[in-house]
N, C-alpha and C positions, 0 to 999 in steps of 0.2 A: 099740497106737497105730495110728491110721488110716494106711493105706499112703501116701496122698498127703502127709500131714504128715511121714512119714519121708523121702520123696523130696525134699520142700522143704528139710528140715534137712540132708540129705546134699549137695544142690546148693549150699546156702548156705555150708556149711563149705568145700567144695572151691573154690568161686568166691571166697570171702573170702580164702583163702590165695593164690590166683593173682593176685588184684588187689593184695594186700599186697606181693607180690614185684615185679610188673610195673607197677603203677599203672593198669592197665586189665584187660579180659578178664573182669570179673565176669559180665556178661550172656552172653558166649559160652560160658563154662564152665557157668554155672547152667542156661542154656537147653538145653544138650546133655544134662543130667541130667533136667530137668523135662519134657522132651519125651516122656518115658516114661509120664507119668500126670498131669500138671498141665494144667488148661485153658489154652490158648494166651493168652487175654486176661489171665488172672490171672498167668501166667508173665511176660508183658512188664511188667506193673505191678511185680511183685516184683523183676524185674531192675533196673528204674530205681531203685526204693527201696533195694535192696541195694547197688547201685553207689554211691548217695549216702551211705548210712551208712558203707560201707567207706572212701570218700574222706574223710569227716569224722573218722572214728576214727584214720586214719593221718596226718592233716594235721599234728599236732604233731611228727611225726618228720621231715617233709620241707619244712616251710614256709620254711626259710631259703633254699631255692633259688628261691622265688617272686619274680617280677619283674612288677609291674603293667604296665610299659611293654611287656614281651615278651608278656604274656598278653592285653592288651587287643584286638589285632587278631583273635585267635582267638575271643575271647568275643563280640565284635561280630558277626562272621560267623556264629558258632554260634547266637546268639539270633535272628538272622534266619532261620536254617535250621530251628530246632526246630518252629515252627508248620507249616511246609511239610511236614516229615516226619510230623507228627501227622496231617495231612490225608491223606497218602499211605497211612496205615494202612487206610483204608476205600476209597480211590480207585484204588489200584494194587496189583499183586501184590508184596508185600514180599520174597517168595522169589526173585524175579528180581533184585532189588537185592543180596540176600545172596549169590546164586550168582555174580553178576558181581564183587562185592567179594572173595569167596572165591577165585575164579580169579586175580584180580590179586595177592592176598597170597601165594598158593601159588607163582605164577610168579616174583614179584619178590623176595620176602624171602630165599629160599635163594641167589639170585644175589648179594644184598648181603653175605651171609656170606662169599662168596668174594673180595670186594674188600677193599682195605686199610682197617683200622679208622679211619685218620685221614682218609679220603675225606670231603669235605663239600661241600655245595652252598650257595652264598650268594645266588643270584639270586632275584629276585621281591620281596624285602623284605616290608614290611607288607601289600602288596596280596595277595601269594601266601599269606601267613599268614592273612589274612581269608578268602580263598577256601577254604583248607583247613579253617578253623574252620566255614565254612558247610556244607561237606560233612559234617563231624562232627556238626553240629547237625541236619541232615536225617536222617542215619542214627540219631542219638540219639532224635529225635522219632518215628521210624518203628519202630525195633526195639531201642532201648536200647543201641546200639553206637556211641556218640560217640567212643570212644577210639582205635580202631586207626589210622585215617587220620592224625590229628594226631600220634600217637605215631611212626608211620613217618616222617612229614615232619620232625619235630624230630630224629629219629635221623639222617636224611640231612643235616640242618643241622650236625651234628657237635657238638651241645650236650653239656655234661657231664651225667652222670647226675643230679646234684642240681638243675641248672637245668631239665633236661627234666622231671623228676618234679615239681618245685615248680610250674612254669608249667602243666603239664597237669593237676595236681591242682586248681588254681584253675579252669581251663577246664571240667573234668568236673563239678565241684561246681555251677558256673553252669548247665551243660547239663542235669544231672539235676534241679536245682531247677526250671528252666523247664519241663522235660518233665512233671514231676509236677503243676505248676500247670496246664498245658494239659490234662492228663488229668483233673484235678479239675473244671475248668470244663466240659469236654466230657462229664463223667459216666462216663468210663472207669474212674476210681478209685471203687469202691463201698464202702459200709459193711461188707458181708459179707466184704470182703477183709482187714479189720483184724487178725483173728487170724493169718492167714498172714503178713501184714506183720510183726507182732510177733515171730513165730517166726523169720522170716528175719533180722531185726535182732539178736536175742539170740544166735543161733547163729554168725553170721558174725564178730562182733566179735573174739573171741580168736584166730580163725584169720587175720583180717586183720592183727592186731598181730604175730602170729608171722611172717607173710609179710613185713611191712615191716622186721622185724629182720633177716631174711635179706637183703633189699635193701640195708640199711646196710653189710653186709659185702662187697658186690660192688664191684669196680673199675668205672670207666667202660666199659672194653672188655668186661668180663664182663657188665655190664648191657646193653650193646649186643647181645651174643650172646643173652642171655636174651630181650630184646625181639623180636629177629628170629625166634628159634625159636618164641616164643610167638605171634607174628603168623602164622607159617606154620601152626602148629597151629590157630589161630583160623580161618584160611582153610579148612582142611580141615573144621572143624566147620560153618562156614557152608555149604559145598558140600553136605556130608552132610545138613544140616537141610533145605536147599532141595529136594534130590532126594527125600528121604523124604516131604516135604510134597506134592510133585508126584505121586509114586507112590501 
């Protein structure tokens, strides 16, 4: 089998499981694998597509936590941000954004692990949620990483694992759908990518389901720890990827 196809399959499997457990991180895990031999433009498209498939496949397991009222501010902000992020792909250095976000996650998330699990922030309301959704939309349109910032924010809000997972599942589905639509209109998504897209979708499905079954067994405190550890690891991956690209 072609080496690139093997690399795509391995990345999809690992990323599908990570997304199933945490509700995010598909792109971060997949891109860390695909960076070894997959064209960057193809890798970004595969990351968005894989993230969407993983979210849709695991939706039946988490939809009860979804709240349209809670999700709407995030989605509105995100839909405004996605086209901006897609434009930044060609107009700015995405590695600079990745490096900055990575530094923030690596510095902040371990600190949160040391604080009381019941600590929660309630300020900002819907306006703050919309702003966080906008940031997620920009990062999603630019590099298929819409999930980390809203995930961290809802963790700080003190939401239960089911509420957090359900709302962000809806948010991420909206962001990935919007991003793929923008890519299709812009010509970023090309016909010759269809085979790789199909392989990614087929491989990730069972691993995403396995991951969400692990999620169902976690307590809210346990899920909080998984999220913060996952976000810290995601930050390290972002920093590493940016540095490698610059070198």
